[in-house]
C-alpha positions in Angstrom: 313.0 -71.7 2.8 310.5 -70.7 5.3 308.6 -72.3 8.2 304.9 -72.2 8.0 302.5 -71.7 11.0 301.3 -75.4 10.6 304.9 -76.6 10.9 305.5 -74.5 13.9 302.7 -76.0 15.7 303.9 -79.5 15.4 305.6 -81.4 18.3 309.2 -82.2 18.2 308.7 -85.8 17.5 306.6 -85.1 14.6 308.9 -82.6 13.2 311.8 -85.0 13.5 309.6 -87.7 11.6 308.9 -85.0 8.9 312.5 -84.4 8.7 313.4 -88.0 8.3 311.1 -87.9 5.4 313.0 -85.0 3.8 311.1 -82.0 5.0 313.9 -79.6 5.7 311.5 -76.9 6.9 310.7 -79.3 9.8 314.4 -79.3 10.7 314.4 -75.5 10.4 311.4 -75.3 12.8 313.2 -77.7 15.6 316.4 -75.5 15.2 314.5 -72.2 15.6 312.5 -73.6 18.4 315.6 -74.8 20.5 318.7 -72.8 19.5 318.3 -70.0 21.9 317.6 -72.0 24.8 320.5 -74.7 23.9 323.0 -71.9 23.5 322.0 -70.0 26.5 322.1 -73.1 28.7 325.5 -74.2 27.2 327.1 -70.6 27.6 325.9 -70.4 31.1 327.0 -73.9 31.9 330.5 -73.7 30.3 331.2 -69.9 30.8 333.0 -70.1 27.5 331.3 -68.8 24.3 333.4 -71.1 22.1 332.9 -74.3 24.0 329.1 -73.6 24.2 329.0 -72.9 20.4 330.8 -76.1 19.7 328.8 -78.2 22.0 325.5 -76.8 20.4 326.8 -77.2 17.0 328.1 -80.9 17.4 324.6 -81.7 19.0 322.8 -80.3 15.9 325.0 -82.3 13.6 324.5 -85.5 15.7 320.7 -84.9 15.3 321.0 -84.6 11.6 323.3 -87.6 11.3 321.2 -89.7 13.6 317.7 -88.5 12.9 316.3 -91.9 11.7 317.5 -93.5 15.1 316.4 -90.6 17.1 312.8 -90.5 15.6 311.8 -92.9 18.5 313.2 -90.7 21.2 310.1 -89.8 23.5 311.3 -86.4 24.5 313.6 -84.8 21.9 313.9 -81.5 23.8 315.5 -83.4 26.8 317.7 -85.2 24.6 318.9 -82.2 23.1 319.7 -80.7 26.4 321.5 -83.9 27.7 323.5 -84.0 24.4 324.7 -80.4 25.0 325.6 -81.2 28.6 327.3 -84.4 27.8 329.6 -82.8 25.3 330.4 -80.0 27.7 331.2 -82.3 30.5 333.4 -84.3 28.0 335.2 -81.1 27.1 335.7 -80.1 30.7 337.1 -83.6 31.5 339.4 -83.4 28.4 340.6 -79.9 29.5 341.2 -81.0 33.1 343.2 -83.9 31.8 345.3 -81.5 29.5 345.9 -79.3 32.6 347.0 -82.1 34.8 349.4 -83.4 32.2 350.7 -79.9 31.7 351.4 -79.6 35.3 352.9 -82.9 35.6 355.4 -82.3 32.7 356.0 -78.6 34.0 355.8 -77.4 30.2 354.2 -74.2 31.3 354.0 -71.8 34.3 350.9 -72.0 36.4 348.6 -69.2 35.8 345.5 -67.7 37.1 342.4 -69.4 35.6 339.8 -67.7 37.6 336.9 -66.0 35.7 336.4 -62.4 36.6 332.9 -61.4 37.7 331.1 -59.0 35.4 329.6 -56.3 37.7 327.1 -55.2 35.1 325.6 -58.8 35.1 324.3 -59.3 38.8 322.2 -62.2 38.0 325.0 -64.0 36.2 327.3 -63.3 39.1 324.8 -64.6 41.5 324.2 -67.8 39.2 328.0 -68.1 38.9 328.0 -68.5 42.9 325.9 -71.2 43.0 327.3 -74.8 43.3 327.5 -76.5 40.0 324.4 -78.9 40.5 322.1 -76.1 41.6 323.1 -73.7 38.9 322.5 -76.3 36.2 319.0 -77.2 37.5 318.1 -73.4 37.4 319.7 -72.9 33.8 317.8 -75.9 32.6 314.7 -74.5 33.9 315.4 -70.9 32.6 316.9 -71.7 29.2 315.2 -74.9 28.4 311.9 -74.3 30.0 312.2 -78.1 31.2 309.9 -79.5 33.8 311.5 -81.0 36.9 311.0 -84.5 35.5 312.8 -83.4 32.4 315.7 -81.8 34.3 316.0 -85.2 36.2 316.3 -87.0 33.0 318.9 -84.6 31.6 320.9 -84.7 34.7 320.4 -88.4 35.6 319.3 -87.4 39.0 316.2 -88.5 40.8 313.3 -86.0 40.8 313.3 -85.2 44.5 317.1 -84.3 44.2 316.4 -82.0 41.3 313.5 -80.3 43.2 315.7 -79.7 46.3 318.6 -78.3 44.3 316.1 -75.9 42.6 314.7 -74.8 45.9 318.1 -74.3 47.6 319.3 -72.5 44.3 316.4 -70.2 44.5 316.9 -69.4 48.2 320.5 -68.6 47.6 319.6 -66.5 44.6 317.1 -64.5 46.7 319.8 -64.0 49.3 322.5 -62.9 46.8 320.3 -60.5 45.1 319.3 -58.8 48.3 315.8 -60.1 48.5 314.6 -58.6 45.1 311.1 -59.3 44.5 310.3 -61.1 41.0 
């Protein structure tokens, strides 16, 4: 199975419509177009390769299962990123509930759950130092190539909040990276 140039140039909505009509190459094109960004975003948000891979895989499965219903979605890219984000948030909440229950029942001894910084990944360390809301905006812009309006749609925040978080994040990154020029 291969993806032709004419298929690669179609918009996401057109590809999804073609997939609903049985064109598997259209789905392949959607997958190839968004897989790297979705996984990069999920990995940077979750800081856990397994959780990131699971969230992305569940998102693709949901897209396949609900393709007919989703054919009417105006911005499929934003939908995909929002879906990955929601799955990761749900997983984080589930893990937090499990940790709370474990502590309450005193079934295991408390352990250190901090994530060690990787000195070789200066940018990732700087990103990890950002508040979660600011980091998420930057990651959606980097990995998803989303515009501010799309980031607002994915996060459920208003446009001005997203723009402000992005500006603050860039200022903090600039400071953390020692004022390096882009």
